[in-house]
N, CA and C atoms as a LAMMPS dump frame, in Angstrom:
ITEM: TIMESTEP
0
ITEM: NUMBER OF ATOMS
213
ITEM: BOX BOUNDS ff ff ff
-5.0000000000000000e+02 5.0000000000000000e+02
-5.0000000000000000e+02 5.0000000000000000e+02
-5.0000000000000000e+02 5.0000000000000000e+02
ITEM: ATOMS id mol type element x y z
1 1 1 N -131.917 372.655 215.344
2 1 2 C -132.803 371.498 215.331
3 1 3 C -132.2 370.367 214.496
4 2 1 N -131.691 370.703 213.32
5 2 2 C -131.122 369.644 212.491
6 2 3 C -129.85 369.077 213.117
7 3 1 N -129.137 369.903 213.879
8 3 2 C -127.934 369.413 214.546
9 3 3 C -128.302 368.387 215.608
10 4 1 N -129.4 368.628 216.327
11 4 2 C -129.849 367.681 217.35
12 4 3 C -130.294 366.37 216.714
13 5 1 N -131.041 366.464 215.638
14 5 2 C -131.485 365.254 214.943
15 5 3 C -130.279 364.505 214.388
16 6 1 N -129.32 365.244 213.85
17 6 2 C -128.103 364.626 213.334
18 6 3 C -127.341 363.889 214.418
19 7 1 N -127.244 364.504 215.59
20 7 2 C -126.543 363.857 216.705
21 7 3 C -127.264 362.592 217.143
22 8 1 N -128.581 362.631 217.164
23 8 2 C -129.348 361.432 217.529
24 8 3 C -129.172 360.316 216.498
25 9 1 N -129.122 360.683 215.226
26 9 2 C -128.903 359.678 214.188
27 9 3 C -127.507 359.072 214.29
28 10 1 N -126.515 359.885 214.621
29 10 2 C -125.155 359.371 214.799
30 10 3 C -125.118 358.393 215.971
31 11 1 N -125.78 358.76 217.066
32 11 2 C -125.825 357.847 218.217
33 11 3 C -126.555 356.55 217.877
34 12 1 N -127.624 356.639 217.101
35 12 2 C -128.342 355.436 216.692
36 12 3 C -127.461 354.558 215.798
37 13 1 N -126.688 355.185 214.918
38 13 2 C -125.771 354.427 214.063
39 13 3 C -124.709 353.718 214.871
40 14 1 N -124.147 354.42 215.854
41 14 2 C -123.16 353.781 216.727
42 14 3 C -123.8 352.663 217.545
43 15 1 N -125.051 352.871 217.938
44 15 2 C -125.783 351.824 218.659
45 15 3 C -125.972 350.57 217.814
46 16 1 N -126.162 350.745 216.509
47 16 2 C -126.285 349.582 215.614
48 16 3 C -124.986 348.781 215.59
49 17 1 N -123.851 349.464 215.571
50 17 2 C -122.566 348.76 215.563
51 17 3 C -122.318 348.055 216.892
52 18 1 N -122.689 348.699 217.985
53 18 2 C -122.537 348.065 219.302
54 18 3 C -123.444 346.839 219.399
55 19 1 N -124.687 346.964 218.94
56 19 2 C -125.618 345.84 218.974
57 19 3 C -125.121 344.688 218.105
58 20 1 N -124.541 344.998 216.957
59 20 2 C -124.007 343.949 216.092
60 20 3 C -122.918 343.165 216.813
61 21 1 N -122.043 343.884 217.535
62 21 2 C -120.967 343.204 218.251
63 21 3 C -121.473 342.44 219.469
64 22 1 N -122.484 342.973 220.148
65 22 2 C -123.012 342.297 221.334
66 22 3 C -123.815 341.05 220.981
67 23 1 N -124.571 341.111 219.888
68 23 2 C -125.377 339.961 219.495
69 23 3 C -124.506 338.813 218.989
70 24 1 N -123.454 339.144 218.305
71 24 2 C -122.528 338.126 217.823
72 24 3 C -123.102 337.271 216.713
73 25 1 N -122.299 336.31 216.291
74 25 2 C -122.699 335.393 215.236
75 25 3 C -122.64 333.968 215.751
76 26 1 N -123.487 333.139 215.206
77 26 2 C -123.499 331.727 215.588
78 26 3 C -123.605 330.871 214.325
79 27 1 N -123.149 329.648 214.437
80 27 2 C -123.275 328.667 213.363
81 27 3 C -124.123 327.527 213.916
82 28 1 N -125.234 327.21 213.222
83 28 2 C -126.107 326.158 213.722
84 28 3 C -125.604 324.777 213.301
85 29 1 N -126.368 323.752 213.622
86 29 2 C -125.943 322.366 213.382
87 29 3 C -125.791 322.05 211.893
88 30 1 N -126.56 322.72 211.042
89 30 2 C -126.465 322.476 209.598
90 30 3 C -125.353 323.299 208.954
91 31 1 N -124.671 324.14 209.693
92 31 2 C -123.576 324.928 209.16
93 31 3 C -123.976 326.298 208.643
94 32 1 N -125.204 326.733 208.947
95 32 2 C -125.654 328.052 208.516
96 32 3 C -125.17 329.109 209.498
97 33 1 N -124.711 330.209 208.941
98 33 2 C -124.245 331.329 209.749
99 33 3 C -125.422 332.249 210.059
100 34 1 N -125.614 332.537 211.338
101 34 2 C -126.679 333.443 211.772
102 34 3 C -126.022 334.676 212.385
103 35 1 N -126.26 335.821 211.727
104 35 2 C -125.716 337.074 212.235
105 35 3 C -126.676 338.201 211.904
106 36 1 N -126.685 339.255 212.717
107 36 2 C -127.572 340.396 212.451
108 36 3 C -126.951 341.34 211.421
109 37 1 N -126.787 340.863 210.196
110 37 2 C -126.074 341.6 209.16
111 37 3 C -126.75 342.922 208.815
112 38 1 N -128.069 343.003 208.952
113 38 2 C -128.792 344.229 208.576
114 38 3 C -128.38 345.426 209.422
115 39 1 N -127.803 345.174 210.593
116 39 2 C -127.384 346.287 211.451
117 39 3 C -126.198 347.047 210.869
118 40 1 N -125.37 346.406 210.075
119 40 2 C -124.203 347.092 209.511
120 40 3 C -124.578 348.161 208.486
121 41 1 N -125.326 347.83 207.428
122 41 2 C -125.682 348.902 206.489
123 41 3 C -126.594 349.951 207.118
124 42 1 N -127.453 349.532 208.048
125 42 2 C -128.305 350.492 208.736
126 42 3 C -127.459 351.451 209.567
127 43 1 N -126.44 350.933 210.225
128 43 2 C -125.55 351.78 211.014
129 43 3 C -124.811 352.784 210.151
130 44 1 N -124.294 352.331 209.005
131 44 2 C -123.599 353.26 208.102
132 44 3 C -124.553 354.31 207.54
133 45 1 N -125.772 353.91 207.212
134 45 2 C -126.76 354.856 206.697
135 45 3 C -127.091 355.919 207.745
136 46 1 N -127.297 355.49 208.989
137 46 2 C -127.609 356.443 210.052
138 46 3 C -126.43 357.374 210.332
139 47 1 N -125.209 356.836 210.321
140 47 2 C -124.026 357.674 210.535
141 47 3 C -123.879 358.724 209.44
142 48 1 N -124.003 358.316 208.193
143 48 2 C -123.853 359.24 207.072
144 48 3 C -124.93 360.319 207.107
145 49 1 N -126.179 359.914 207.328
146 49 2 C -127.272 360.877 207.377
147 49 3 C -127.095 361.844 208.545
148 50 1 N -126.658 361.33 209.681
149 50 2 C -126.429 362.185 210.836
150 50 3 C -125.316 363.176 210.605
151 51 1 N -124.246 362.752 209.934
152 51 2 C -123.153 363.68 209.651
153 51 3 C -123.593 364.772 208.681
154 52 1 N -124.369 364.413 207.683
155 52 2 C -124.854 365.415 206.727
156 52 3 C -125.76 366.423 207.428
157 53 1 N -126.68 365.922 208.262
158 53 2 C -127.591 366.83 208.958
159 53 3 C -126.863 367.692 209.98
160 54 1 N -125.791 367.187 210.547
161 54 2 C -125.03 367.979 211.518
162 54 3 C -124.181 369.043 210.839
163 55 1 N -123.67 368.756 209.664
164 55 2 C -122.805 369.706 208.96
165 55 3 C -123.583 370.728 208.135
166 56 1 N -124.823 370.442 207.828
167 56 2 C -125.625 371.329 206.988
168 56 3 C -125.759 372.739 207.575
169 57 1 N -126.098 372.915 208.856
170 57 2 C -126.183 374.281 209.388
171 57 3 C -124.832 375.016 209.382
172 58 1 N -123.757 374.284 209.595
173 58 2 C -122.435 374.913 209.569
174 58 3 C -122.097 375.416 208.174
175 59 1 N -122.437 374.642 207.168
176 59 2 C -122.184 375.071 205.788
177 59 3 C -123.043 376.275 205.419
178 60 1 N -124.291 376.285 205.883
179 60 2 C -125.167 377.423 205.593
180 60 3 C -124.616 378.703 206.219
181 61 1 N -124.144 378.599 207.468
182 61 2 C -123.583 379.779 208.132
183 61 3 C -122.331 380.259 207.416
184 62 1 N -121.49 379.346 206.994
185 62 2 C -120.258 379.726 206.304
186 62 3 C -120.574 380.4 204.971
187 63 1 N -121.547 379.886 204.259
188 63 2 C -121.924 380.504 202.985
189 63 3 C -122.565 381.863 203.203
190 64 1 N -123.353 382.005 204.247
191 64 2 C -123.992 383.291 204.526
192 64 3 C -122.948 384.34 204.908
193 65 1 N -121.953 383.962 205.69
194 65 2 C -120.896 384.906 206.052
195 65 3 C -120.063 385.282 204.836
196 66 1 N -119.854 384.324 203.93
197 66 2 C -119.1 384.622 202.722
198 66 3 C -119.813 385.606 201.831
199 67 1 N -121.126 385.543 201.785
200 67 2 C -121.892 386.476 200.953
201 67 3 C -121.936 387.864 201.579
202 68 1 N -121.901 387.939 202.911
203 68 2 C -121.903 389.242 203.579
204 68 3 C -120.611 389.994 203.347
205 69 1 N -119.512 389.285 203.199
206 69 2 C -118.197 389.925 203.047
207 69 3 C -117.916 390.354 201.609
208 70 1 N -118.752 389.97 200.667
209 70 2 C -118.537 390.359 199.284
210 70 3 C -118.862 391.832 199.086
211 71 1 N -118.063 392.526 198.273
212 71 2 C -118.347 393.961 198.009
213 71 3 C -119.488 394.164 197.043
């Protein structure tokens, strides 16, 4: 379950980066830069959280196997 949620979060993070590139940036008549900057930190946050949630079950299995092999 956590692996599925992690994968969805990774896809959402990648979607934020794609949306940032598709929306682009513009400069208005007064010289102000308009860009969807919030998508960048949100994308990194979603990617990091998704990677942690995806790796968590693998680490648990590895630790459980290590404890079984101990004498």
